N, C-alpha and C positions, 0 to 999 in steps of 0.2 A: 658407284654403290657407298654408303656412309652405311655404319652399324655402329652400336653401342654395345659393351658388355660394362654390364649393372651388377653392382652387388656386393656380396660378401665371399665372392667363388673362392674356391681354392686354389690358388698358382701352384700349393705343392703337387698338384695332380699332373700328371704326364696330359690327361684328357683336356685340360682345360688351355695348356701351355699351346697344345698343338691345333686347337682350333683357332685361337688367335693367330698364330704363327700361319696356320693352311689359310686363313682369309688374308693376310697381308701379301704373303707370295703370291697369292691372285691378283694385287692391284686394288684391294676392299679398304678402305678407309675406315680403320677401327680405331673408334674414342673407347678409352678406359675411365669409366666410372666405379671405383673400386676403393673397400676396406680391409686390409687384409685382418682376419680373425682367424684360421685355421692354421695359418704357419705350424710348422714342426710337430703336428698332431696326427700321425699316419693312420691311426684306427681309433675313431671317437668313441667307437664303441668301450673303450679300452680306459675312457678316461673315467676314473670311479671315485676319487675323492672329491666331496662336495664342497671343499672350498675351490676347486679347481674348475667345478662345474658350474659354479656361482659365478667365480671372473668371466667365463668364457662367455655366459650368455647374455651378463651385464654388457659387455664386449661388444656381441652381437647385437644387442637389441639398441644401445647407445649409437651404433652405425649408423643407423638407417635416416636419424635427423638430417646430417651433413649430407648423405649418398641422394636423399629426396631434393632438397635446395641444390648441389649440385646437377642432379639432373633436369632441373628446370631450368637452371641456367645453360645448357646445351645448345648447342647449333642446330639447327634441322637435320634429321637423318632418317632412314627410312625403316630401320628396324633395332627391336632390344633385344638382346640375348643375355638371358641369366641361366648362368652354368652353376656347376657343381660347387656348393650344393644350396640350392636356389630354391627349397622346397618353401622357405620363408619368404624368401627377398621377393619372388614373383606375385605373393597375394600382397604386399606392402608397395610394389610398384603398381598394380594393377591399375588404381584408380589413375595415376598422373598419367600414365601413359593414354588413356582413354581421354585426358587432357588434353594430350596434345596429337590426338589420331595416329600414334604409333602401333604396329602389330609387336607382338610379347612371340619370341623361340625361345620357349625353356629345355634347355638340356638338362632332361631329368636326370639321364644318367643310370640310376636307377632308382628303386621303389623304395621308401623308407618304411612302409609296410612290409612288403614282401622279405627283406632282409631282416628286420627285428624280427616279426611273427613267423614267418612263413621257412624263414630259411634257417636263422639261426636259432628261431625258438627259443627268444631270449624272454617271452612272455605269452602269455596264452591268446588265443586269439578272442578268450571271450572279457580279457582281462580291459580294464575301462578305457586303458592307453591303448589299447590296439584299436577300438573305438575310432579313438582321437585320431590316431594315426591315419586310418584309410578315411575319415571323414575330410583333416588336412589336405589328404594327396587327392581325394575327389575333386575338391575346391580349388585346388592348385591347377587340375586338370582343365579346369574350367576358365580358369586365368588366362591361359597362354591361346594364342593361336595357333603354335603346331609347339608339339612336345616332341622333342628329338631324344632317340635312345641310340645304343650303339649296334644294335642287329635289329634287322625285321622281326625274328622271333621274339626279343626284348619287346619291341614295340606293341607287339601283338598281345603282349602280355596287360598292358595299359590299355587296351580297346578291350580288352574283356573285360578285367577286374574295375574297372572306373568307368566304362560304359563312356569311351568318346568314341568318337568317329573316326574309320579307320584314315579317313583323308587326312584329320590333324594331326598324325604321328607320321613320323619320318624316323629314318636309320641311317648312321654314318658310322663308320669303324673308329676306333680307339686311335689306331694308328702308332707310329714311331719316331722318336726323335732319333734319325741315323747316325748323328755325329757322336751320340751318346751309346748307341749300340753297335759299332760297325762292323762289318764284315770280319769274320776272322778267317785264319790261315787254315784251308782243310787239310788233314793228312793226307801226306802222299805215299806214305811208305804203307807195304801190306801190313795187315792190323794181325798179332799172334796173340791169343788169349795166354799160351805159354808164357809169353816174355813180359807181359805186362797185363795191369788189369784195366778196366775200363771205368772211367768218373760219369757217374750219373747225379747231375745238378736237379734240385728243386728252390727255388727261393718264393716266399710271399709270406701272407699272413694264417697263422693257422687259423681257419675258419672251415667251417662245413662243406663249402663250396670247393674247398680245394682238395678234400678226401686225402688226408695225410696220413690216415690208418692206413688206405689201401697203398700209400708208398711201403710205410714200415711193413705189411703184411708181404708184398711184393719182394722185399728185402731180406726179410727170414726166409721166405722160400728159395732164394739164390744165395743163402749163407756161405755156401761151401763153393760157391763160383767166384771165377775173376772180376768181382767188380766193386768200387768204392761207390758209396753213397754220401751225398754232401745235402744237407738241408740248412737255409736260412730263413729263420723268420721266426714269429713268435705270435700270439693274440689267444684267441678266446679258447682254443681246445691243448693248449702249451701243456697245461698240468695232465690232462688225460692221457696226451701221447705220450709226456715224459713217465708217467705210470706204466706204459705199454712198454717202453724201453727198459725202465729198470728191473720189470718182472722177466724181461726176453731181452737183455744186452745184445746190441750188436758192433760186434769188432770194426766191421769196415763199414761204421755208420761214423759221420763227423756232423755235429751240429752245432751253428754259428747262430746265436741268437739275432743278430741286427747285425747288417755292414751298409754304408752310405750308400745311397743311390747311385752315386757316380764312380762307385768302386764295384758294381754288380758287372760290367763289363768283362773285369777281370777275371771272375768266378765262370762266367759264361765260356769265355774264350778257353779257360783251364778245364772245363768239362768237353767231354765226348760226345752226350748225350744231354738233354735237356727237356723236363716237365711241365707241363701243364696244369690243368686241372682232371679232379677224376671223383669229384661229388657226387652222388646221386639224385639229387636236389634238382625240382622243377628249374630253380634259378640258373645251377649249374648248365643246363642244358639250353638258356638264353643266353647265354653271354658269352664274349671272347675275351680276356681279360689283357691286360695289358701284357706282361710275361710272354704272352703268344706272339705278341706283335715284335718284341722285343728280341726274342729268340730266332724270329725268323729273319729279321734284319742283320742278325751276327751270320748267318748263315748254318747254325748248328740242326742236327737232327731235333725233330721234335716229338715226343710221346703228348698225347693228351688225348681225353674222352671223346667219345664221338656224339654227336649232336646236330640237331637242327642248325643250331646256331653257327658252328664249327666250319660244315659245308657250306654256308655264305660265302666262306672265305676260299677253305681248302676242299680236295679232294684226294681220299686215300689210296688214288692211283699214283700221287705226286711223290716224286722220288725225295725223302727223307722226313717225310710225314707217316707217321703210325698215330692211327685212329682206334681206341680201344672203348669197349664197352663199360658203362661207369660203375664204378665201388667193385671192380675184378681186379683183383690183387694177381692171379692166375695167369688174365689176358696181359697185364702189365709187364709183368715178369716176360710174359712171351714174346714180347712186343721189344723189351730190351734187349733180350737174346737176338731176335732178327736184328735189330737197328745196329749191334756190336758186328754182324756178320757184314753187314752193309757198308762199314764204316769205310774199308779202303775202296770201294767204290764211287760215294759220295764226294770225290774231288769234283767228279765232272756234272754232278747236280746243277741243276737249272730252275731249283725252284726259288732261290733269290730273285732271280730275272723277274720269275712270272708273278711274285706276290709282290715287289717291291713299289711297282708302278698303279697298286692300290693302296698303300699303307702308308706311304710319304706324308709329310704335312701339306705340300702343293696337292696331292689329290684328295686328301682328305679335304682342303680347304676349297677346293674344286665339287665335290659331294655336297659338302655343307652350304657353297652358295646356289646349287642346282634346288636344293629344299628353301633358300631366303628367297628367291625368285617366285615363287608360288603364292608369296604373301604380296608382292609389288605389282602395281598397275603395270598391264600391258602395254607396250611400247606404241605408238601409233605408226 
């Protein structure tokens, strides 16, 4: 099998790297026809200066002539894969794959309409830009032969929102780069609250999906208990969270705006318990973010919101997993207390062995290959 990864996909995203690596680890011949546009831009919604926006837009648009020319000169291949952020890429490429008779797999990864309008609520659903975003994604969904998402629940959103056939969608987990998030040594000593304090870690963008306010409220509830909280991140809700903490400071909370990606594992290993997401939006119930896979790979206990999506991967009776209702600081606090009590027993936890065969790059690649095979002619 030979596939082409085409476009302006963001190699800074683990999703993109893991898909490419996973295919290669399964013996697929991967050709890359790529122009870098998004390097060093973690949260694209936070690009606010007009000069930066114009520079990015020009860089984005000017990349297409050379990409198209290079694509038309590529050797024969079975499938073209357009990965994140490929909403415009898939439309630009569409007529040229028709000329070559090659199907497109669009790794949409997320819906821009859902993210901007429904989840982050950056514009009203009645705003002209909202209609434009919807029409853009509706058309992009027609350009692709398969639309790939990270969970079945997320794929079903595209089925309902953009009226595409369920057979046209597929789901492959995000997965993890295990060498970047190696397993930590689990504590073997008895954990005594009287002697030391547990460290609870959250890292990620401050967006509604993550439910940062729920974490802050849980920290307030446990203010007098032996727990230290560490928040790493910044983003859309940063100002509001800072005001909450200014109004009610937390002596046992440390907020670090940013750390390099390759240093996240040091903070995970330092923590006793790691947090996923707690937002109550529909999108929060459809996705499993990068941090969940990274925490699982590190072997640390995980507390995150319960949802249809998370249950595609985890079950509440798994050791080291604590699933809580969305936006419930009371239940989050209860889960933190319970996980602290369980720490000394988690040295024998087999969660790592259960989940890693489903989220390592080779396994992600194999699942992706099964999706691609549905587009290929049956072998005689």
